[in-house]
C-alpha positions as CSV (number, residue, x, y, z in Angstrom):
1,M,0.3,0.1,-0.2
2,K,1.1,3.4,-0.7
3,V,0.7,6.5,1.5
4,S,-1.3,8.3,-1.2
5,E,-4.1,5.0,-0.7
6,L,-4.1,5.3,3.4
7,T,-7.8,6.8,4.3
8,A,-9.1,7.6,7.9
9,E,-11.0,4.1,7.8
10,Y,-8.0,2.3,6.9
11,V,-6.0,3.9,9.6
12,A,-8.5,3.6,11.9
13,S,-8.9,0.2,11.2
14,W,-5.0,-0.6,11.6
15,L,-5.3,1.1,15.1
16,G,-7.9,-0.6,15.7
17,Y,-9.6,2.6,17.0
18,V,-12.5,1.4,16.0
19,A,-14.0,-2.6,16.0
20,E,-13.8,-4.2,12.7
21,G,-16.6,-3.6,10.7
22,E,-17.7,-0.6,13.1
23,A,-17.8,2.6,10.6
24,L,-16.9,6.3,12.2
25,T,-18.2,8.5,13.5
26,D,-18.2,11.7,11.8
27,S,-15.8,13.1,14.4
28,D,-13.6,10.2,14.1
29,R,-13.1,10.6,10.7
30,Q,-12.0,14.6,11.1
31,E,-9.8,13.3,13.8
32,I,-8.2,10.7,11.9
33,T,-8.3,13.0,8.3
34,L,-6.3,15.7,10.5
35,A,-4.0,13.1,11.7
36,L,-2.7,11.4,8.7
37,S,-2.6,15.0,6.7
38,A,-0.5,16.1,9.6
39,A,1.8,12.6,9.4
40,V,2.1,12.9,5.2
41,N,4.0,16.5,6.3
42,H,5.6,15.0,8.8
43,A,6.9,12.7,6.6
44,V,7.1,14.9,3.4
45,S,9.4,16.9,5.7
46,Y,12.0,15.2,7.3
47,T,12.7,13.5,4.3
48,G,12.8,16.6,1.8
49,H,10.5,14.4,-0.7
50,I,7.1,15.9,-1.3
51,A,4.2,13.7,-1.4
52,E,4.0,12.2,-4.3
53,E,7.7,10.8,-4.0
54,L,6.4,8.6,-0.8
55,D,5.1,6.5,-3.0
56,S,7.7,4.9,-4.1
57,Y,8.7,3.6,-0.7
58,E,5.9,0.7,1.0
59,D,7.5,1.1,4.2
60,V,7.0,4.6,4.7
61,T,3.7,3.7,4.5
62,I,3.8,2.3,7.8
63,A,6.2,4.6,9.4
64,V,3.0,7.6,8.2
65,I,0.5,5.5,10.3
66,G,2.4,5.0,13.2
67,L,2.9,9.0,13.1
68,C,-1.1,8.4,12.8
69,N,-0.8,6.9,15.9
70,D,1.3,9.1,18.3
71,F,-0.7,11.8,17.1
72,L,-3.7,10.4,18.7
73,V,-2.6,9.3,21.7
74,S,-0.4,12.5,22.3
75,N,-4.0,14.2,22.1
76,R,-5.6,11.9,25.2
77,P,-5.7,14.2,27.9
78,E,-3.1,11.5,30.1
79,A,-0.8,11.9,27.6
80,A,3.0,13.8,29.4
81,E,3.8,15.0,25.8
82,F,4.4,14.0,22.3
83,R,7.4,11.9,20.9
84,I,7.6,10.1,17.3
85,N,7.9,6.3,18.1
86,R,11.7,5.6,16.9
87,M,10.8,3.0,14.1
88,S,8.6,5.7,12.2
89,E,12.0,8.4,12.6
90,G,13.9,5.1,11.5
91,I,11.9,4.1,8.4
92,L,11.4,8.7,7.3
93,A,15.6,8.7,8.5
94,M,16.4,5.7,6.0
95,H,14.8,7.6,3.1
96,S,15.5,11.1,4.1
97,K,17.5,12.9,1.6
98,N,18.1,16.3,3.4
99,L,20.7,15.1,6.0
100,L,22.7,18.3,7.3
């Protein structure tokens, strides 16, 4: 699966955000769509690739899903701070072309 093929429904299902077979509420869909947009933008910024280039790397899809989870979890009141998980950071670093 490519980054451009990710949908709120797919991310929600993959993360176990909703039970299998259940539909997302409009509120959940909006929240996940925003997290997905932020995750793709972060991946673009981190790697220096344009969004279309991310589709060349299937493992970046997993990193973007992981970032979605990070954004959704850090939005909860019990979250102490925001941190990007090492798996997502490592995958993005492998494909980064703008390292200094």
